C-alpha positions, 0 to 999 in steps of 0.5 A: 904097518902095511907091506906091499905083501905079507904072508904067514906061514905055518910051521911044524914042530922041530924039536923031535928032529934036533941032534944030541948037543956036544961040547964044540956045537953050543954055547951052552952045554949039557942041556937036555932040551938044547936045540940048534937053530943053524941049518948047516948042524941040521942038513946031513942029519938022517932025522932032519926033514926037507923043508927046503921047499919052503923057499920057494914059497917065499919067493911068491911075495917080497915081506914075510911074517912066520908066526908060530910059538917058541921051538916050533923051528922059525930060527931054523927056518929062517936060517935056512933060507938066509943060507940059500939067499946070501952072497958068500964072500971072502973075508975082504967083502970080494963074492965067491964066484959061482959057476952058472950056465947062463945059456941054459939059465942054470947053476952048474952041479958043482960049485967048488967054492960055495959052502952054502951050495953044498948044504942044499945039494941033493935036498928037494929045493936042488931040483928047482932049476929056476929058483937056484938060478934066480936067487942061490947066493944073490942078496947081500943080507942084513940080520937083526935079532931082538931075541935078546931085548929086555928091560922094564923102561923104555931107556932099558929096552933102548940099550938093548936095541942098540945092541941089536944093531951094533950086532948087525953091523959087526957082521959086515966087518969087511965093509971098512975096507970097501972102496964105497967111501971113494967112490960114493957120497957115504961117510966111514964115520957115519958107519963107525957110529954104529960098527964101533962098540963105544961110538955104539952105545951113545946112538941118539934116537934119530940114529936108530931109527935110521941105522938100518936103513944106512946099512941097507944103502951101504950093503946095496952100494957094495955088492950092486944088488938089493938087500935080503932083511932077516928079523929074528923074534921081532915081537919081543920088545912088544911082548916085554911092555905087554906083560910088564906092568910096571912099564909107563903108558908113555914108555909103551907109546915111544916103544911102538912108535920107535919099532914102527918107525924103524921096520918102516924106514928099513923095509918100506922107505928103502925100496931102492936098497931091499928087495925082501924081508923075512921076519919070525915071531911068536904072534902077529903084530899090527907094526908089521 
């Protein structure tokens, strides 16, 4: 799939910078090689290498695919970018107000209500006042993670993709209380097909292809701003097919077509709702 612009960034390995896991920090306890992929676990670590200027580079283009081998810090850097751009909100989806000096076109140095602002204070990106003003805390976000997709045939992989879409919708439970359902031509019943665990298991192929586009439309309506999309382990479903000798040729064709349509609908077919995207993968794919 051809995008408006795409950029590959070569990442340097972060394993040596990972803090030692504790029982309260991770689901999997006691594994010596366990690493954290969230920026808030790293930002105050004295051994953390400040890579926040990567954020500035990413805003040179709209759609970015980062490729690197496993455990090279792709997920950590993606989470860093997400924390920088996401609109922080309360449990009702009401955005946290940022203190802005409009005359000087800059964020004020103190943002007591913003947890994310604390993460970046003192980092290199913090000195980039224009980037901070233009992009910090300005985007609704969609996160879709294909890392858990497995299966030996199309239907099994499809079930895991349904689960990934369901989890993407679950991050936006506050939309159930949004007033968009009363003031716009949007159906809460459609939202529930993706949000409700029982209904999401029954999503049709057509609904799977259009689900993330629908979510981008809802978020745009709720916030009045275009969405920043994050796609984690973009290449996992394809890799499962390539290295599984038991998968039929027809199943492979169906899966590639599904991914092409999903990504096209979300990133290229949603120009009115999606502003930017950041994806990561172990290898370059023609689908993207």
